[in-house]
C-alpha positions as CSV (number, residue, x, y, z in Angstrom):
1,X,0.0,0.0,0.0
2,X,1.4,3.4,-1.0
3,X,2.3,5.9,1.7
4,X,2.6,9.6,2.0
5,X,6.4,9.2,1.6
6,X,5.9,7.3,-1.6
7,X,3.7,10.0,-3.0
8,X,6.2,12.6,-2.0
9,X,9.0,10.8,-3.9
10,X,6.8,10.4,-7.0
11,X,5.8,14.1,-6.9
12,X,9.3,15.2,-6.0
13,X,8.1,17.2,-3.0
14,X,8.4,16.9,0.8
15,X,6.1,14.6,2.7
16,X,4.8,17.6,4.6
17,X,3.7,19.1,1.3
18,X,1.8,15.9,0.4
19,X,0.0,16.1,3.8
20,X,-0.9,19.7,3.2
21,X,-2.3,19.0,-0.2
22,X,-4.3,16.0,1.0
23,X,-5.8,18.2,3.7
24,X,-6.6,21.0,1.2
25,X,-4.3,23.5,2.8
26,X,-4.0,26.9,1.1
27,X,-0.2,27.2,1.3
28,X,0.4,24.7,-1.6
29,X,0.2,25.8,-5.2
30,X,-2.8,24.5,-7.3
31,X,-0.4,22.8,-9.8
32,X,1.4,20.9,-7.0
33,X,-1.8,20.1,-5.2
34,X,-3.4,18.7,-8.4
35,X,-0.3,16.6,-9.2
36,X,-0.3,15.1,-5.7
37,X,-4.0,14.3,-5.8
38,X,-3.7,12.6,-9.2
39,X,-0.8,10.4,-7.9
40,X,-2.9,9.6,-4.8
41,X,-5.9,8.7,-6.9
42,X,-3.9,6.5,-9.3
43,X,-2.6,4.5,-6.4
44,X,-5.9,4.3,-4.5
45,X,-4.5,6.1,-1.6
46,X,-6.9,6.8,1.3
47,X,-5.7,8.6,4.5
48,X,-6.2,6.4,7.5
49,X,-8.8,7.2,10.2
50,X,-6.2,8.2,12.7
51,X,-4.4,10.5,10.3
52,X,-7.7,12.2,9.4
53,X,-8.4,12.5,13.1
54,X,-5.4,14.7,13.6
55,X,-7.1,17.3,11.4
56,X,-10.7,16.7,12.5
57,X,-9.9,15.8,16.1
58,X,-12.0,12.7,15.7
59,X,-11.2,9.1,14.6
60,X,-14.8,8.1,13.6
61,X,-14.1,5.0,15.7
62,X,-16.1,3.7,18.7
63,X,-14.4,1.2,21.0
64,X,-16.4,-1.6,22.5
65,X,-14.8,-3.6,25.4
66,X,-16.3,-6.9,26.5
67,X,-15.2,-9.1,29.4
68,X,-14.6,-12.5,27.8
69,X,-15.4,-14.5,31.0
70,X,-15.1,-18.2,30.4
71,X,-16.5,-18.5,26.9
72,X,-16.1,-16.7,23.5
73,X,-18.4,-13.8,22.8
74,X,-20.0,-15.7,19.9
75,X,-21.1,-18.4,22.4
76,X,-22.6,-15.9,24.9
77,X,-26.3,-16.0,24.2
78,X,-26.8,-12.6,26.0
79,X,-23.9,-10.3,25.1
80,X,-23.7,-11.4,21.5
81,X,-27.2,-9.9,21.0
82,X,-26.1,-6.7,22.8
83,X,-23.2,-6.5,20.4
84,X,-25.6,-6.8,17.4
85,X,-27.4,-3.7,18.7
86,X,-24.2,-1.8,19.2
87,X,-22.9,-2.7,15.7
88,X,-26.1,-1.8,14.0
89,X,-26.3,1.6,15.6
90,X,-22.7,2.5,15.0
91,X,-23.0,1.5,11.4
92,X,-26.1,3.7,10.9
93,X,-23.9,6.7,12.1
94,X,-21.1,5.8,9.6
95,X,-18.6,5.1,12.4
96,X,-16.3,2.2,12.8
97,X,-16.4,-0.4,15.6
98,X,-13.2,-1.5,17.3
99,X,-13.9,-4.5,19.5
100,X,-11.6,-5.5,22.4
101,X,-12.2,-8.7,24.4
102,X,-10.6,-8.6,27.7
103,X,-10.1,-11.7,29.9
104,X,-11.7,-11.5,33.4
105,X,-8.3,-12.2,34.9
106,X,-6.3,-9.6,32.9
107,X,-7.8,-6.2,33.5
108,X,-4.6,-4.5,34.8
109,X,-3.7,-2.3,31.9
110,X,-5.6,-0.1,29.4
111,X,-6.2,-1.5,25.9
112,X,-4.0,-0.1,23.1
113,X,-7.0,1.7,21.5
114,X,-7.4,3.7,24.7
115,X,-3.7,4.4,25.3
116,X,-3.2,5.6,21.7
117,X,-6.5,7.5,21.4
118,X,-7.7,5.4,18.5
119,X,-11.4,5.9,19.5
120,X,-13.7,8.9,20.1
121,X,-15.5,7.0,22.8
122,X,-16.0,3.7,24.6
123,X,-18.8,1.3,25.5
124,X,-18.0,-1.1,28.3
125,X,-20.2,-4.2,28.5
126,X,-20.7,-6.7,31.3
127,X,-18.5,-7.9,34.2
128,X,-15.6,-5.5,34.3
129,X,-13.7,-4.8,37.5
130,X,-14.4,-1.5,39.1
131,X,-10.7,-0.6,39.2
132,X,-10.5,-1.2,35.4
133,X,-13.5,1.0,34.8
134,X,-12.0,3.7,37.0
135,X,-8.8,3.6,34.8
136,X,-10.9,4.1,31.7
137,X,-12.7,7.0,33.3
138,X,-9.4,8.5,34.4
139,X,-8.2,8.3,30.8
140,X,-10.7,11.0,30.0
141,X,-12.3,9.1,27.1
142,X,-16.1,9.4,26.9
143,X,-17.6,6.2,28.1
144,X,-21.0,4.4,28.5
145,X,-21.5,1.3,30.6
146,X,-24.0,-1.4,29.7
147,X,-25.3,-3.9,32.4
148,X,-22.4,-2.9,34.7
149,X,-21.3,-5.1,37.6
150,X,-21.3,-2.0,39.9
151,X,-23.2,1.2,39.8
152,X,-20.6,4.0,39.1
153,X,-22.5,7.3,39.7
154,X,-20.3,9.6,37.7
155,X,-20.6,7.6,34.4
156,X,-23.3,7.2,31.8
157,X,-24.9,3.8,32.2
158,X,-27.6,1.6,30.6
159,X,-29.4,-0.7,33.0
160,X,-31.9,-3.5,32.7
161,X,-35.0,-3.1,34.9
162,X,-33.9,-6.0,36.9
163,X,-35.8,-5.5,40.1
164,X,-39.2,-4.9,38.4
165,X,-38.6,-7.9,36.1
166,X,-37.9,-10.2,39.0
167,X,-41.0,-8.9,40.7
168,X,-43.1,-9.7,37.6
169,X,-41.7,-13.2,37.5
170,X,-42.4,-14.0,41.1
171,X,-45.8,-12.4,41.1
172,X,-46.7,-14.5,38.1
173,X,-45.8,-17.6,40.1
174,X,-47.8,-16.4,43.1
175,X,-50.8,-15.7,40.8
176,X,-50.6,-19.3,39.7
177,X,-50.9,-20.5,43.2
178,X,-47.3,-21.0,44.2
179,X,-46.2,-20.0,47.7
180,X,-43.0,-22.1,48.1
181,X,-40.8,-20.3,45.5
182,X,-37.0,-20.9,45.3
183,X,-34.4,-18.5,43.9
184,X,-31.2,-19.5,42.1
185,X,-28.6,-17.2,40.6
186,X,-24.9,-16.5,40.2
187,X,-22.9,-14.4,42.7
188,X,-25.0,-11.6,44.3
189,X,-21.9,-9.3,44.2
190,X,-23.0,-8.7,40.6
191,X,-25.4,-5.8,40.5
192,X,-27.9,-7.4,38.1
193,X,-28.3,-10.5,40.2
194,X,-28.6,-8.5,43.5
195,X,-31.3,-6.4,41.9
196,X,-33.2,-9.5,40.7
197,X,-32.9,-11.0,44.2
198,X,-34.3,-7.8,45.6
199,X,-37.3,-8.1,43.2
200,X,-37.8,-11.7,44.4
201,X,-37.9,-10.6,48.0
202,X,-40.1,-7.6,47.3
203,X,-42.7,-9.8,45.6
204,X,-42.8,-12.3,48.4
205,X,-43.1,-9.6,51.1
206,X,-45.8,-7.8,49.1
207,X,-47.8,-11.0,49.3
208,X,-47.0,-11.7,52.9
209,X,-45.0,-14.8,52.0
210,X,-41.9,-15.3,54.2
211,X,-38.5,-15.3,52.6
212,X,-36.9,-18.6,53.4
213,X,-33.1,-18.9,53.4
214,X,-33.3,-22.6,52.5
215,X,-35.1,-21.7,49.3
216,X,-32.2,-19.4,48.1
217,X,-29.2,-20.8,46.4
218,X,-26.6,-18.4,44.8
219,X,-23.0,-18.2,43.6
220,X,-20.8,-19.7,41.0
221,X,-21.0,-19.5,37.2
222,X,-23.8,-21.4,35.6
223,X,-24.4,-23.6,38.6
224,X,-28.1,-24.0,38.0
225,X,-27.8,-27.7,38.0
226,X,-26.3,-27.9,41.5
227,X,-28.6,-25.2,42.9
228,X,-31.7,-26.9,41.6
229,X,-30.7,-30.3,42.8
230,X,-30.0,-28.9,46.2
231,X,-33.4,-27.3,46.4
232,X,-35.3,-30.4,45.2
233,X,-33.6,-32.9,47.5
234,X,-34.1,-31.1,50.7
235,X,-36.9,-32.3,53.1
236,X,-39.3,-29.5,52.0
237,X,-38.9,-28.5,48.4
238,X,-40.3,-25.5,46.5
239,X,-43.1,-25.9,44.0
240,X,-41.5,-23.3,41.8
241,X,-38.1,-21.8,41.1
242,X,-37.3,-18.4,39.9
243,X,-33.9,-18.3,38.2
244,X,-32.1,-15.0,37.9
245,X,-31.0,-16.0,34.3
246,X,-32.1,-18.4,31.7
247,X,-28.9,-20.4,31.6
248,X,-29.2,-21.4,35.2
249,X,-32.8,-22.4,34.7
250,X,-32.0,-24.5,31.7
251,X,-29.1,-26.1,33.6
252,X,-31.7,-26.8,36.3
253,X,-33.8,-28.7,33.9
254,X,-31.2,-31.5,33.9
255,X,-31.4,-31.8,37.7
256,X,-35.2,-32.2,37.5
257,X,-34.9,-34.9,34.9
258,X,-32.3,-36.8,36.9
259,X,-34.5,-36.8,39.9
260,X,-37.3,-38.3,37.8
261,X,-39.4,-35.2,38.2
262,X,-41.1,-33.2,35.5
263,X,-41.6,-29.6,34.6
264,X,-44.1,-28.1,35.2
265,X,-46.0,-30.9,36.9
266,X,-43.6,-31.3,39.8
267,X,-41.8,-28.0,39.8
268,X,-42.4,-24.8,37.8
269,X,-39.6,-22.5,36.4
270,X,-39.4,-18.9,35.4
271,X,-36.1,-17.5,34.0
272,X,-34.7,-14.1,33.1
273,X,-33.2,-12.8,29.9
274,X,-35.2,-14.6,27.1
275,X,-32.2,-16.0,25.3
276,X,-32.8,-18.2,22.2
277,X,-32.5,-21.4,24.2
278,X,-35.4,-20.4,26.4
279,X,-37.8,-20.7,23.4
280,X,-36.5,-24.1,22.2
281,X,-36.0,-25.8,25.6
282,X,-38.4,-28.6,26.6
283,X,-40.7,-27.4,28.0
284,X,-40.3,-23.9,26.6
285,X,-39.2,-21.6,29.4
286,X,-41.4,-18.8,30.7
287,X,-39.1,-15.9,31.3
288,X,-38.5,-12.2,31.5
289,X,-37.5,-10.8,28.2
290,X,-34.6,-8.4,28.1
291,X,-34.4,-6.3,25.0
292,X,-30.7,-7.0,24.4
293,X,-30.2,-5.3,21.1
294,X,-32.0,-2.2,22.4
295,X,-29.4,-2.1,25.3
296,X,-26.6,-1.9,22.8
297,X,-28.5,0.6,20.6
298,X,-29.3,2.9,23.5
299,X,-25.7,2.8,24.7
300,X,-24.4,4.0,21.3
301,X,-27.0,6.8,21.0
302,X,-26.1,7.9,24.5
303,X,-22.4,8.0,23.6
304,X,-23.1,10.1,20.5
305,X,-25.0,12.6,22.6
306,X,-22.0,12.8,24.9
307,X,-19.7,13.4,22.0
308,X,-21.9,16.1,20.6
309,X,-21.9,17.9,24.0
310,X,-25.7,17.4,24.5
311,X,-25.4,15.8,28.0
312,X,-24.3,18.0,30.8
313,X,-24.2,15.2,33.4
314,X,-24.1,11.3,33.3
315,X,-27.4,9.8,32.3
316,X,-28.7,6.5,33.8
317,X,-31.1,4.8,31.4
318,X,-33.3,1.8,32.6
319,X,-34.6,-0.4,29.8
320,X,-38.0,-2.0,30.5
321,X,-38.6,-5.8,30.4
322,X,-41.6,-8.0,29.6
323,X,-42.9,-11.3,30.9
324,X,-43.0,-14.0,28.2
325,X,-45.4,-16.8,29.1
326,X,-44.6,-20.3,27.7
327,X,-44.9,-23.8,29.1
328,X,-42.8,-24.1,32.3
329,X,-45.3,-23.0,34.9
330,X,-48.3,-24.9,36.3
331,X,-51.3,-23.4,38.1
332,X,-51.7,-25.1,41.4
333,X,-54.2,-25.0,44.2
334,X,-53.4,-22.5,46.9
335,X,-52.7,-24.1,50.2
């Protein structure tokens, strides 16, 4: 690929003259400028985004940082959909997407695209350590967080309406006659899981149903099988289980099958997220639908508003959720 130095050699001028001509500066004669532009066109030369950015003070790049966790992004049924929304919205604005996947165990240094100012702004998605997020903020790059692990007040964020979604799920079970309702989730140190647990507790208390610690199993990564088996093998077992995400619910299906029980005849399930597997599982999982692509789209729109100077202070956006009724809940007689 031809460079500015190559064009300068062919035009018999200094590289700085080529740069001035390509940027339409007035201190280059029209004859010289035309000669340089013709050479550049003949060799399909296009100034790179970073070089253009030196003039425009923009790169037309948006950086997206995902925490890789323990599986590739393409195999993550939730965040892959969030990325689709991000990618679509960035493309509609004629910007470029620079994607950086960061291992959960390696968040000690800033990515190259941040250090070298290769992006105009950043979108951070998912489980990223608070010290890493604070480093990003300290780098003075405009940033929006999506589904953050922690609530960082001085930063624009896009949240899921976790507490209300969990309340809807548990209230739906209560409306179907269930009073012994279990709760399974990952680690409650993650904001979204804590908020979903809060919604579970709120729904029970609103209906004067006691919160039983023996019906609550949390922790680990995708340990729905273990949590469900524990709940269903104790002396008094729940008639329904609310899972704080669909993956844990679907993992729990295996435990139910191994115990020679059936869903929903012996135990009902409601999940959260509405990933594709929820629709095709057997039985199809009743769940709370998170509008995943909308999360990504809203994050990009928020970031562009920051870049345009339209937001005077950090905005926190909460994206509504919906209950999707399928086949995993049975109506039972109220005791």
